[in-house]
C-alpha positions in Angstrom: 183.9 -65.7 -170.6 185.5 -67.6 -167.9 188.5 -65.2 -168.0 186.1 -62.1 -167.6 184.9 -63.6 -164.4 188.2 -64.5 -163.2 189.3 -60.9 -163.9 186.6 -59.5 -162.3 186.9 -61.5 -159.4 190.7 -60.6 -159.1 189.6 -57.1 -159.1 186.8 -57.6 -156.2 190.0 -59.2 -154.3 192.2 -56.5 -154.9 189.8 -53.8 -153.9 189.2 -55.8 -150.6 192.5 -55.8 -149.9 193.0 -52.2 -150.4 190.1 -51.3 -148.4 191.5 -53.7 -145.6 194.9 -52.0 -145.9 193.2 -48.6 -145.5 191.3 -49.8 -142.5 194.3 -51.9 -140.8 196.5 -48.5 -141.6 194.1 -46.1 -140.2 193.3 -48.2 -137.1 197.4 -48.4 -136.7 197.2 -44.6 -137.0 194.4 -44.2 -134.5 196.1 -46.4 -132.1 199.3 -44.8 -132.1 197.5 -41.3 -131.4 195.9 -43.0 -128.4 199.1 -44.6 -127.4 200.7 -41.0 -126.9 197.3 -39.6 -125.4 197.3 -42.6 -123.1 200.7 -41.7 -122.1 200.3 -38.1 -121.6 197.1 -38.6 -119.4 197.8 -41.6 -117.6 194.2 -42.8 -119.0 193.7 -46.6 -118.9 190.4 -46.8 -120.9 192.6 -44.9 -123.9 195.4 -47.0 -123.3 192.7 -50.1 -123.7 191.0 -48.6 -126.6 194.7 -48.7 -128.4 195.5 -52.2 -127.9 192.0 -53.2 -129.2 192.5 -51.3 -132.2 196.0 -52.6 -133.1 196.7 -55.7 -131.0 199.6 -56.6 -132.8 201.5 -53.4 -131.9 203.9 -53.4 -129.0 203.5 -49.6 -128.4 200.1 -50.3 -127.7 200.8 -52.6 -125.0 203.7 -50.8 -123.8 201.4 -47.8 -123.1 198.9 -50.0 -121.4 201.8 -51.6 -119.3 202.8 -47.6 -118.3 199.8 -46.8 -117.5 198.9 -49.6 -115.1 202.2 -49.2 -113.4 201.6 -45.6 -112.5 198.3 -46.5 -111.1 199.9 -49.3 -109.2 198.9 -52.6 -110.7 202.0 -54.0 -111.3 200.7 -57.8 -112.0 198.5 -56.4 -115.0 201.6 -54.1 -116.0 203.6 -57.5 -116.2 201.3 -58.9 -118.3 201.2 -56.1 -120.7 205.0 -56.3 -121.0 204.8 -59.7 -121.5 202.5 -59.3 -124.6 204.8 -56.6 -125.9 207.8 -58.9 -125.7 206.3 -61.4 -127.8 205.8 -59.2 -130.3 209.3 -57.7 -130.0 211.4 -60.4 -128.0 215.0 -58.8 -129.2 214.2 -55.5 -127.6 216.8 -55.3 -124.6 215.1 -52.0 -123.1 211.7 -54.2 -122.6 213.6 -57.0 -121.1 214.8 -54.3 -118.5 211.6 -52.7 -118.0 210.5 -56.2 -117.2 213.3 -56.9 -115.0 212.6 -53.5 -113.1 209.1 -54.5 -112.6 209.2 -58.0 -111.4 212.0 -56.8 -108.7 209.8 -54.1 -107.7 207.3 -57.1 -107.0 209.6 -59.0 -105.2 210.0 -61.8 -107.6 214.1 -61.9 -107.6 214.0 -65.0 -109.7 211.7 -63.9 -112.0 213.6 -60.4 -112.4 216.9 -62.2 -112.5 216.0 -64.2 -115.5 214.7 -61.0 -117.3 217.8 -59.2 -116.5 219.8 -62.1 -118.0 217.9 -61.8 -121.4 218.6 -58.0 -121.2 222.6 -58.5 -121.0 222.3 -61.2 -123.4 220.9 -58.7 -125.9 223.1 -55.7 -124.4 226.5 -57.2 -123.2 228.2 -54.0 -123.4 225.7 -51.4 -122.0 226.2 -50.2 -118.6 222.5 -50.2 -117.3 221.5 -53.8 -117.5 224.7 -54.9 -115.5 224.1 -52.2 -112.9 220.9 -53.4 -112.5 221.5 -56.9 -112.0 224.4 -55.9 -110.1 222.4 -54.3 -107.6 219.7 -57.2 -107.3 222.8 -59.5 -106.6 223.8 -57.5 -104.0 220.5 -57.4 -102.1 220.6 -60.8 -102.3 224.0 -61.3 -100.6 226.0 -62.3 -103.7 228.7 -59.8 -102.9 231.4 -61.1 -105.5 228.8 -61.8 -108.4 227.2 -58.4 -107.9 230.0 -56.6 -107.9 231.6 -58.0 -111.2 228.4 -56.9 -112.9 228.5 -53.5 -111.1 232.6 -52.9 -111.9 231.6 -53.8 -115.5 228.9 -51.2 -115.7 231.3 -49.1 -114.2 233.9 -49.5 -116.9 231.3 -49.0 -119.5 229.9 -45.8 -118.0 232.5 -44.2 -115.4 229.9 -41.9 -114.2 228.6 -44.8 -112.2 232.2 -45.3 -110.5 231.5 -43.0 -107.5 228.3 -44.9 -106.5 230.0 -48.0 -107.2 232.9 -47.1 -104.6 230.4 -45.6 -102.0 228.5 -49.3 -102.4 231.4 -51.1 -102.0 232.5 -48.9 -99.1 229.0 -49.2 -97.1 229.1 -53.1 -98.0 232.8 -53.6 -96.7 231.8 -51.6 -93.5 234.9 -49.1 -94.7 237.6 -51.4 -95.2 239.6 -49.8 -98.0 240.9 -53.1 -99.1 237.9 -54.8 -99.6 236.5 -51.4 -101.4 239.2 -51.4 -103.7 238.8 -55.5 -104.5 235.1 -55.1 -105.0 235.2 -51.7 -106.8 238.1 -53.2 -109.0 240.2 -50.1 -108.3 243.2 -50.7 -111.0 243.1 -48.0 -113.6 244.6 -44.4 -112.9 240.9 -42.9 -113.4 239.6 -45.5 -110.4 242.6 -44.7 -108.4 242.1 -41.1 -108.7 238.1 -41.4 -107.8 239.2 -43.6 -104.8 241.5 -41.4 -103.8 238.8 -38.3 -103.3 236.8 -40.6 -101.8 239.1 -42.0 -99.1 239.9 -38.3 -98.6 236.4 -37.2 -97.8 236.4 -39.9 -95.3 239.8 -38.5 -93.6 241.6 -41.8 -94.7 244.9 -39.8 -95.6 247.3 -42.8 -95.3 245.0 -44.8 -97.9 245.0 -41.4 -100.0 249.0 -41.4 -100.4 248.6 -45.3 -101.0 246.0 -44.8 -103.8 248.0 -42.3 -105.4 251.6 -43.9 -105.3 250.3 -46.3 -107.9 248.9 -43.6 -110.4 251.4 -42.6 -113.2 249.6 -39.1 -114.1 247.4 -37.2 -111.9 245.5 -34.2 -113.6 245.8 -30.9 -112.3 242.1 -30.5 -111.7 242.1 -34.1 -109.9 245.2 -33.1 -107.8 243.8 -29.6 -107.2 240.6 -31.5 -105.6 242.5 -33.8 -103.8 244.4 -31.2 -102.1 241.3 -29.2 -101.0 239.6 -32.4 -99.7 242.7 -33.5 -97.4 242.7 -30.1 -96.0 239.0 -30.0 -95.1 239.9 -33.3 -92.9 242.9 -31.3 -91.3 245.4 -34.0 -93.3 247.9 -30.6 -93.6 251.0 -33.0 -94.1 249.3 -34.9 -97.0 247.7 -32.4 -98.5 251.0 -30.5 -98.7 252.6 -33.6 -100.5 250.2 -33.8 -103.0 250.5 -30.0 -103.4 254.2 -29.5 -104.2 254.1 -32.1 -106.9 252.6 -29.5 -109.2 254.3 -26.8 -108.1 257.5 -27.9 -109.9 261.4 -29.1 -109.1 262.0 -26.3 -106.5 259.5 -27.3 -103.9 260.0 -31.2 -104.7 262.4 -31.7 -101.7 261.8 -28.0 -100.0 263.5 -28.4 -96.1 262.2 -27.3 -94.0 258.3 -27.6 -94.2 257.7 -24.5 -92.3 257.7 -22.2 -95.2 256.0 -19.1 -96.4 255.6 -20.0 -100.1 256.3 -17.0 -102.3 256.4 -14.7 -99.4 257.9 -11.5 -101.6 254.9 -11.7 -104.0 256.8 -12.7 -107.3 254.7 -14.8 -108.8 251.1 -13.9 -110.1 248.1 -13.9 -107.7 245.1 -15.9 -109.0 241.8 -16.3 -107.3 241.4 -19.9 -107.7 244.6 -20.7 -106.3 244.6 -22.9 -103.6 247.0 -25.4 -101.9 249.7 -23.7 -99.5 250.0 -20.6 -101.9 248.4 -17.3 -101.6 244.5 -17.3 -101.3 243.1 -14.3 -102.2 239.5 -12.7 -101.1 236.9 -12.3 -103.8 237.0 -8.8 -105.5 234.9 -6.2 -103.5 234.0 -2.6 -104.4 236.1 -1.5 -101.6 239.1 -3.3 -101.5 241.6 -4.1 -104.6 244.6 -6.4 -104.3 247.4 -6.3 -107.1 251.3 -7.2 -107.4 253.3 -4.0 -107.8 256.6 -3.6 -109.2 257.1 -0.1 -107.8 260.0 -0.1 -105.3 259.5 -3.4 -103.5 260.9 -4.3 -100.1 262.7 -7.2 -101.6 263.0 -9.2 -105.1 261.1 -7.4 -107.9 257.7 -7.1 -106.8 255.4 -6.7 -103.7 251.6 -7.0 -102.5 249.6 -3.8 -102.6 246.1 -3.5 -101.2 244.1 -0.1 -102.1 241.3 0.7 -99.9 238.3 3.0 -101.2 235.4 2.7 -98.9 233.5 -0.1 -97.1 235.1 -3.8 -96.2 234.4 -6.2 -93.4 236.9 -6.2 -90.8 236.5 -9.9 -90.7 237.5 -10.7 -93.6 240.8 -12.4 -94.7 242.0 -10.3 -97.6 244.8 -12.7 -98.5 245.9 -15.8 -96.6 248.4 -18.8 -96.4 248.1 -22.2 -94.7 251.6 -22.8 -93.3 252.9 -26.1 -91.9 254.2 -25.9 -88.4 254.9 -28.1 -85.6 252.9 -28.7 -82.4 253.8 -27.1 -79.0 256.6 -24.9 -80.9 257.1 -21.1 -81.0 257.9 -19.1 -84.4 258.5 -15.8 -85.5 256.8 -14.3 -88.5 258.8 -11.3 -90.4 257.7 -9.0 -93.4 258.4 -5.7 -94.8 255.3 -3.2 -94.7 254.3 0.3 -96.1 251.3 2.4 -95.6 250.2 5.4 -97.3 247.3 7.7 -96.9 245.3 5.4 -94.7 242.2 6.3 -93.0 240.3 4.5 -90.8 238.7 3.1 -87.4 240.1 -0.1 -88.1 243.6 -0.3 -89.2 244.9 -3.6 -91.2 247.3 -6.0 -89.4 248.9 -9.4 -90.0 247.3 -12.5 -88.0 248.2 -16.3 -87.3 245.5 -18.6 -86.2 245.3 -22.4 -85.7 244.2 -24.1 -89.1 241.9 -26.4 -87.2 239.0 -26.1 -85.5 237.6 -22.6 -84.4 240.6 -20.8 -86.0 242.1 -19.9 -82.6 244.3 -16.5 -82.9 247.5 -17.1 -81.9 249.4 -14.0 -82.6 249.2 -11.0 -84.4 251.3 -8.0 -85.4 250.8 -4.5 -84.7 248.4 -2.6 -86.8 249.7 -1.4 -90.2 249.7 2.5 -89.5 250.9 5.0 -92.2 254.8 4.6 -92.7 256.3 6.2 -96.2 259.0 4.0 -96.3 259.3 0.3 -95.4 259.9 -0.8 -92.3 260.5 -4.6 -90.8 257.8 -6.0 -88.6 257.9 -9.2 -86.8 256.0 -11.2 -84.1 255.9 -14.4 -82.1 253.1 -17.1 -81.9 253.2 -20.6 -80.1 251.5 -23.6 -81.3 249.1 -25.9 -79.5 249.9 -29.7 -78.6 248.1 -30.8 -81.8 248.7 -28.1 -84.1 250.3 -28.7 -87.3 249.2 -25.9 -89.4 248.3 -22.2 -88.9 246.6 -19.8 -91.2 248.9 -16.2 -92.1 246.7 -13.8 -93.3 245.8 -10.0 -93.4 242.5 -8.6 -92.2 241.7 -5.3 -90.3 241.2 -5.0 -86.7 237.7 -4.4 -85.4 236.1 -1.4 -85.7 234.0 0.5 -82.5 231.3 1.8 -85.0 229.7 -0.1 -88.0 230.0 0.6 -91.2 233.7 1.2 -90.7 235.4 2.6 -94.1 238.6 2.6 -95.0 240.9 4.7 -97.6 244.6 4.3 -98.3 247.1 2.0 -99.6 249.3 -1.1 -97.7 252.2 -2.8 -99.2 253.8 -5.9 -98.0 256.6 -7.9 -99.0 259.1 -10.4 -97.7 257.3 -12.5 -95.4 259.1 -15.4 -93.7 258.7 -17.9 -90.8 261.5 -19.1 -88.5 261.5 -21.3 -85.4 262.4 -19.6 -82.0 
């Protein structure tokens, strides 16, 4: 009889436990549904109900913290975050959220303590150190702050540009202090810093960084050249550009020279630097390298016109280094066939800086079945260090101003007078 009652009691207990487990599971499941709804709708009442149904679930407290934060009730949000942390203390992301919230509330010491815990739990993650570094930076603890920020940038190189800019601003534009605080030691760091310095117009400092780099990727070199050109640092841009052109330009003298004046190399639309720059294709103009009866060498440039084109558009151009206050002569060969238009093509030289003042131009390139040599002179101003040699059309008296026919160019050269 005793065994019978014991078995019955055991069955009752087991049934009770099963019912409790079913109820608890149901409450937990319902709580998670309410959590999702509360987050989606930012509904505080639903978030509170989720916590009531499952008070030991950190996700419910996190939902409450998120909704309270969205309602600008940070103190109550901190309480919910701390409850979630008590249930899941090894979660670095919760400590990170707590640190951010305390920082927003102006509780710097408490925020720093939370970020310290975050870094203990995730020492190799970028974001915790980045957050702590910014907090220390605002507190004026620059050396310690930049140690955190530079370690964050090492873990996540995408943060490097922001780190350099921070260091630059805090150092008030001091390149040496910026390099020290941003911990610029690797090739990647030096390339990023060189690009930043180029955008600031600090060309000598750019060259100093490049001299310490073992290998510069082609894309990075191309970007540096364009950044230096944009700031008018033509001589420095040429030094960077010529390094990727091969041995024939390594010791080029004189530097005032038209690169590939005979169009022997392929033409590409993405070329930059001091090579030929082509305008983008249009319905009325086509540029090509032609090997049929060139003026010199094996090839020449051919421009075919078949309708409307803008007279102000540079069809092809090249930046050429020059010396200030000096006269030069441009020589080239030209040939034109069946050209019909009110605005003929011509070769123009403009100052590469400022408003692109026109310094000289050729005679219009009219019809000529055979090659003829043309030349014209120009003089540079006292501050001119580079000019742009370009081919475009002279202005028309009417608009639109179509053009038909073809023009061939070859054997460009420049010489001082």
